[in-house]
N, C-alpha and C positions, 0 to 999 in steps of 0.2 A: 474458449476462448474470448476475451475483452474483444470487442470487434471495435470498440471505441479508441483503444490504446493504440490497435492495429489500422486503425484508418487514420487516426491524428499523425500519428510519428509518416505511414505514408504520404497523407496531402501535404505537410511540412516540406521533405524531401524533396517531394515531386513538384511540387511548384518553384520552390528555390533550385532545383535542377533545369525548372525550364526557364526560370531565371535566367540562369547562365547559357543554358546553348541559344537561348535569343541571341546573344550578345558574341559567347564566341564557345570555343570549343571547351569539355568538361575538364580536359587533360591538363591545363593550366594549372585548376584548381587542385591539383593533385602535385601533392611537396612531402615525401615522406619524413624527412628528415623536420619538417613544422609540424606534422600529425605525432612525429616519436616524440619536441621536449614539448606537447600538450600533454598527449593521454600520460606518456611516462610520470610528468611534474604532477598531473592532477593525482594519479595513481600514490607517489613516491608523498607529496603531502598531507596525504588522505592518512598513509599509514603513520606516519610521525602524529597526527592527531588519535587517531584510533587503534588501536590494539589489532592487530591481524584475527584475532577470531571474530571481530565485531564488525569489522568490515570482508571478510566473507563468507558471514550468515546474513549480511545485508543482500549482497549480492544474490545468496541462495532464497531469499525471500523476494527477490524482484520478480521471478515468475510470478508472483501474484497478480501482479498490472497485468501478464498477459494471458493468463490462466486464472478464471477463478470464476466457481459455480458457488453462491449461498441463498439461502431461502430468504421468503420476503419476509418482515414480519410477519403478515397474517400468516402464514403459515406454521411459523414460530408457537402464534396466539393460536393456533386453533390445538396445534399438537397439544397444547400445554391442558386444554380445554379438555380433550379428549381423554388426557391421563387424571383430570381432575374428578371428571365424572366416573371412569373406571374406579377408582380409588374411592370415592364417596361410596359404589355400591360396591364395591367386592372385598373394600379394605386394601389399605397402602400396602399391602405387602403383594398384593396381585401388582405391583408394576415392576417387579422383577420381570414378569414376563414380555412385556416391552423395551427391551434394555436391548436385543438383539436388532430392534428396528430401526434403531436410530444412530444414526454417524457421527454426531458429533460427540466428540469425547467430554465432551463440558460438560452438554448435558444427561451422557451417560453419568458422568460421575455424581450428578445433584440428584437423579434417579437412582442411585446405589445409596445415597446418601440416605435417604428417606427413606428408602429400603430396611437400613440397616439401624434406623431409630434416631436417627440426630432430631435434635432439639431443630425449629422452625429458622430462631436468631442464630444458633450458633450454625447451623448450615448457611443461613446467609451470609453470614460475617465470613466464611470461611469461602464460600463462591465470591462474595466481591474484592478476598484479597486478592484469590488468581484474576482476577478481571484488571487491577492494578498493577499488577506484574508483568500482566499482559500488555496492556498500553504503552506500561513504560519498555518492554522491547520495540513495540513497535513504533513508537517515539525515536527508539534509538537508530532503529532505522530508516527510517526519514530522516533523520539528522543529516545523516552521512551523505547521503544521495545529493542533502541543500548544501551539505559543506563543501561538497566535490563542483557544485554548479558557480559554487564563492571559486573556489581553485583554478578550473578551468579558464574564463577570461584571466585570471591573472597570472598564470604560468602561459596565454596567449601573448601579455604583456611583455614576458619577458622575452619571449621569443622573438616579437619585436623589436625589443631593444638589442639583441642578439644579430639580428640581422641589420640594424641601421649602424651599429659598433660596427662589422663587418662593410657594408657599402661605406660607413666616412675613410676607414682605413685603406682603400680600395681604390679609392676614386679616380686615381691616374688612370687605373686598367679600365676601360667601361664595360668590356664585358663580363667584368663581375659584378657593376653594378646591381643589371637586371634577376640573377639569381636571390643574392641579398635582399635586394629590396621586395622579392617575394617572398622571400620567406620572412620578412618582417611583416606583413601585411597575410599571411596564410594563416600564420599562428594564430593572432589576432580573429582572422576567423573561423577556425577551426575551435578556438575556445568559447567563443560566442553561439558557436554552433551546438556544441555540445552540452552547456549548459544551458539552454533558450529551449532546445528540443530535447533533448536527454533528463539531464539529471536535477531541472529543476521541477520540470512535472511528473518525473516518475517519483521524485518526493511526495508530489500533492496529491499523485494515484495512490501511494502506499498509506498514505492518511486518510485520503477517501475510506478505501478498504479495512481502515482500522475502525475508523466510527461505525462501520455497517456490523463488522463482528460484535463493536463492543456493545451496541445495540441488541443484537442476538442475546449476546450474553447475560445483559440486565435483565431483559424479560426472562430467561430460564430461569435467574436466581430468582426474582421477585415470583414467578410464577410458581415454583416448587419452593418457594416458603410458602406461598396461599395454601396449596397442593397438602402437603403438614401441618400447616395448623387447620384444616378441613375445612376452608374458608367457600363460599358459596359458588361454583363456577362464572355466575352471571356476575358476580362483584370484582370476580378475579379478571376477569372480562376489559370490565371497565376501568381495576386499574393500570390492567396493562396497555391499554388502549394511550394514556395520558403520557406515554413515552414515545406512540409513533405521531406520524402527520397524518393532518386526518382524511387523506386520502385511502390511509390505510386500516383506518379503522369500518371495518368490516363486522358486526357480527357474526357469530358462528352461530347463535341463536334462529340470528332470521331465516341466514341460507339454509339451515336445518328445515324450516319449514315450508318455505318454498321447494 
């Protein structure tokens, strides 16, 4: 579970509710017609913009913002070095025995391609192409939430205009001014909240997840190419360290000596 996502949403809504409760009751901020205008309008506009299947896929991927576990770059590099040592000592076919311990399907695919005798450059080209498709799919999902972050405030403004029109048409009846004005203001409120606390931050989180996943797969692609080419594990480690931040550049061989 991603605590930063949970804590961020809880903190944002918690502080907002505290501010509301300090001045008035929370019930005056609950208006279902206003909520319907914003939520329904945002979803409707999104479905006009994107195919239904892509929208459903984006919501399915949303769970990655809340539930996500990944290996650090150091763990991925260490695994590649272990497999490199094994391949140099026992031959490339010996990697068939490690497939069962690998959880990442992309990693499994790379190892299996090496065992099957693919040429290093051909294997890397295929793995890199898959990475490109993964980036494209991830960007589509994040872009949908960015679009929803733009549509929500816009639908809030539409709701505001509806409320103002209703208010102006019934000015002779003071009892209708309050509900109409409430709808006018609450739709803007709901749109701003949904865009700036949910949709836009979620898009940013998904892009961050995508960058981490692409980094891991890039390390795998480069590492498997080096293993298949019979490259020295120490040289391979130095090449892979170029892809990660200095704080993650912990040498497997120094750790082994320690």
